[in-house]
C-alpha positions, -999 to +999 in steps of 0.1 A: -226+609-003-204+587+022-214+553+019-230+537+051-223+500+061-248+481+079-247+446+093-275+425+073-294+413+106-291+447+123-306+467+095-336+442+092-342+441+131-337+475+136-365+485+109-387+462+128-380+478+160-389+512+147-419+504+135-432+486+169-421+518+186-450+542+198-453+575+176-422+559+153-440+570+122-450+609+121-485+611+125-483+639+093-465+613+068-482+608+034-510+582+042-543+567+026-576+578+042-612+570+035-638+594+022-672+583+016-668+553-011-631+562-021-598+563-005-578+596-011-541+602-009-534+623+021-500+646+019-491+676+043-525+671+062-545+675+031-556+654+003-540+655-030-545+645-066-511+633-082-508+651-116-477+634-126-452+623-151-430+590-149-394+594-156-375+575-183-362+544-164-324+558-164-332+593-162-329+597-124-297+575-121-278+605-136-287+636-112-268+660-135-290+646-163-321+646-141-315+683-130-316+696-168-355+684-170-372+701-143-379+735-165-400+708-189-421+692-157-430+727-146-441+737-179-463+709-182-479+713-146-464+684-128-467+685-091-451+650-087-423+631-107-426+593-107-391+580-105-369+546-100-342+538-075-324+510-084-312+480-064-278+479-081-272+515-074-284+520-038-265+489-030-235+482-051-216+460-028-236+436-003-242+454+030-228+490+017-257+514+009-250+544-014-278+568-011-267+599-028-291+589-059-320+588-035-311+620-018-302+639-050-336+633-064-351+642-031-333+674-029-339+684-068-378+677-064-379+696-032-361+726-048-386+727-075-415+724-053-426+687-063-432+656-050-418+621-056-433+588-059-406+562-057-405+529-080-381+503-062-364+484-093-355+458-070-359+420-079-380+425-109-385+452-135-406+442-163-404+407-152-368+405-154-343+409-128-318+435-148-314+461-116-305+434-094-267+440-078-238+423-090-235+402-057-270+389-065-265+382-102-232+364-100-242+343-070-270+323-088-264+293-063-275+312-034-300+336-053-319+312-073-333+320-108-365+310-119-364+280-147-389+273-174-407+242-179-372+229-197-354+235-165-336+260-185-330+291-159-342+327-170-326+361-159-356+364-135-352+357-099-373+331-084-400+345-056-399+310-041-360+315-029-361+330+007-324+343+002-337+365-025-366+378-006-342+382+026-316+402+006-343+425-009-361+432+022-326+442+037-320+466+009-356+481+008-357+483+044-325+501+046-339+525+017-369+535+035-353+539+069-327+562+053-359+580+038-375+586+069-345+602+086-337+622+052-367+633+039-381+657+068-407+675+045-422+643+029-411+652-006-419+613-013-454+605-011-457+567-021-437+539-029-439+515-058-427+477-046-408+462-075-419+471-114-445+450-136-439+419-120-448+389-139-432+355-155-417+350-189-415+332-213-436+305-197-465+306-172-450+299-139-415+290-124-405+257-126-373+257-104-369+231-078-380+253-049-410+263-073-418+229-078-417+220-042-440+250-035-466+239-062-467+201-046-478+215-010-508+224-003-527+257-011-524+282+020-554+284+043-552+320+039-561+317+001-586+293+008-603+314+034-603+346+008-617+326-020-645+312+005-653+348+018-653+365-015-668+334-033-697+352-050-676+382-063-646+364-078-631+370-110-648+345-136-610+336-144-604+325-109-636+312-101-639+293-129-606+274-121-618+268-088-650+256-097-639+230-121-620+215-093-656+213-072-646+243-050-624+221-029-611+238+002-579+221+010-552+199-008-523+204-031-522+232-058-534+204-085-560+191-061-577+224-056-570+242-089-559+215-117-531+219-139-542+238-166-525+268-178-549+289-157-542+268-126-506+272-130-511+313-134-530+313-101-500+294-084-477+319-097-494+349-086-497+338-051-458+331-051-452+368-068-478+383-042-466+368-011-430+381-019-442+415-024-463+415+005-431+405+026-412+432+007-438+457+016-440+448+054-403+451+054-405+488+040-433+500+059-416+485+090-389+510+083-413+537+071-449+534+066-457+552+036-485+541+011-471+514-010-485+500-041-477+473-069-480+478-107-492+453-137-484+450-171-517+444-191-518+413-212-532+418-249-559+399-265-558+362-271-522+360-255-516+329-232-496+334-199-459+338-206-468+354-237-478+382-216-460+385-180-478+357-166-491+362-129-484+399-124-510+421-108-537+422-135-576+420-132-580+386-138-557+376-109-565+403-086-581+381-062-548+362-056-529+394-050-554+406-029-553+376-009-513+371-009-506+409-005-530+424+022-499+451+033-499+462-004-524+493-005-533+494-041-525+480-076-517+504-103-526+506-139-500+509-162-520+518-195-504+512-227-534+502-252-558+521-266-590+507-248-582+527-219-614+530-203-620+491-205-590+485-184-591+516-161-629+506-149-616+469-141-591+487-115-619+505-095-628+480-068-641+488-033-604+473-020-584+493-048-581+529-050-573+542-086-538+551-093-523+553-130-482+556-126-480+547-161-503+561-191-489+553-226-457+573-235-457+610-231-468+627-261-505+608-270-532+632-273-555+610-253-535+618-221-556+648-213-591+631-216-579+601-197-568+623-166-599+635-165-618+603-168-595+590-140-600+616-115-633+623-125-654+589-133-631+567-112-623+590-087-586+581-086-556+591-064-533+603-094-526+599-133-492+602-150-479+596-188-447+575-189-414+593-200-426+625-193-393+641-201-396+634-238-431+653-240-428+668-277-437+706-274-446+708-236-457+746-237-483+737-262-493+703-256-530+691-249-516+673-217-502+709-203-536+724-213-555+692-192-535+696-161-534+736-165-572+732-157-573+703-133-551+724-110-574+746-109-602+724-099-583+699-078-597+714-048-632+707-056-626+672-072-609+663-039-640+676-019-666+656-038-645+623-046-665+594-026-696+619-020-717+607-053-716+641-067-690+635-095-691+620-127-662+616-156-664+608-192-643+603-224-646+588-256-637+551-254-615+534-277-614+496-286-581+478-287-579+482-322-584+519-321-623+521-332-639+550-312-671+546-296-690+577-303-722+569-286-731+598-260-726+585-224-761+588-200-762+589-165-780+608-134-767+630-112-780+656-088-816+649-098-807+652-136-805+628-165-772+639-186-767+629-221-729+637-226-714+635-262-676+637-271-684+646-309-687+683-311-716+685-333-705+723-345-673+713-356-666+695-387-660+659-377-627+654-397-609+682-378-615+665-347-594+645-323-624+630-310-602+603-288-588+633-270-620+645-258-635+639-223-640+658-190-661+658-158-688+675-139-694+680-106-726+684-088-718+717-068-753+727-052-789+727-056-794+728-097-758+739-101-727+723-118-691+728-126-683+712-158-644+709-173-632+692-202-630+695-243-648+683-268-679+677-247-717+686-253-740+680-223-777+679-223-797+680-193-832+665-186-856+659-153-839+623-140-876+619-121-896+621-154-922+639-136-932+660-167-910+690-159-885+704-185-854+713-179-839+751-190-807+766-187-807+797-162-770+807-171-739+793-182-707+812-174-670+801-185-644+810-164-611+799-143-600+796-108-574+822-095-557+815-060-587+792-054-612+819-064-636+818-092-630+845-119-662+844-143-657+852-179-681+853-208-719+845-203-729+818-227-765+818-229-767+824-267-754+804-297-726+790-275-752+771-256-778+765-287-796+791-270-799+774-240-801+738-250-770+723-240-735+730-222-707+730-248-670+727-239-652+733-272-629+708-290-599+733-293-590+732-255-597+722-221-620+749-200-643+751-175-678+764-172-707+768-143-740+759-152-775+766-133-806+749-140-845+756-134-874+732-143-904+746-159-938+731-174 
């Protein structure tokens, strides 16, 4: 690929001019759209569920190496790969761009009938600035480093340095502008802006430019957000603000104090504003859905022990205030207590997307995928380092994706309509399983859902892998899909009617059409007492109910 040189100012302002031109962004470009109470990803004019896998950090940097893995991706049943593009590889010399890695990635994905979510490894990757190009790394006088509270510089670019922002905007804008020109078939459907932003090993940046910002006034836009959303603020943020009397003007110390929590709020504002300005530059060149992701905090850790001030639940409010142009905050889920964390990412202002879910190979990935797309009505789910999935042809994730592919159109049709629920067996952070049944109402019925199969020896079950979803498809009719699930039905109105099972049929969808198999009204359903999705593999069943006295 021939390298192309752009003048810095020309590239930045050219991208902005494109965004301002009528019809600059193709009407059929990937975008987000509301359906009922949720937001969906629209690709090629239709909603799409991302059944994805995130590549290891370096896999896409070598196109020959990447090309050896597409067979594995197809076996697993991916429709999307989530792949990094590196600032240092795209802009090896200041103002000179090499888009061969980007083009090769898109071409390989297109040849294998898959979509791509790009990860911009720019100023930060897992807090550090290891993917910044050499001209940034060496010129620390121009591109300031963050400092700890003793004035020691870290290998982390400061979000309070305007030169770093301008350089990142220029490169990211060039990338997006080239992508718009090159990717005519819309193979790239979303873009992640930076990766797991956060401050280490202290709560915030103490560099001179950060100190000057901390001693300045809290921006009015943040105060306005806090006042508007006062009743729904996360307790972490509300408590810090309340401790200073809910002040509506003043310096950061005057409004929030000097506690470690207050300083994390300050740093979250700095990161979110930087990421938002970067997002605006990217969208000015090519308006695709853009998101950030966060590295979660472990129990009892203090800010700085985890990547402080990243986009994680207790500072979501700061990120939403500072990053209004960022479309969503994605969940990177590496802890066993997936349900606890995933539930916090479903907010009216935040569509659920899980770009990183543990490392590929964990048996709970399938159940987590069903929960994410069903209960949380999410955009997509993707385990990390997908190319290392062991035994991909027989792995539980492959089995889960096989079923999810079949029912994806039905899931998409029902998201946001109040007609779909998901469930799985939650784990605590320590890995302790919560075996209590899940009870909820759907379609006029009360459902009691157990993820412990009563007909199989408990010691032989991988209960943590069990989960599924259920969709009300008509009056008294439901479609259930999953693994290791038993569902019982009762009359939600408690009107005195009992509920019976008219019919249960297992089956599958072939080319979008239902192909029924066994009728399961006998032993398989306890003679009409429940619907059972066996623990051995993921499956689909349709059920019809009736009431009687």
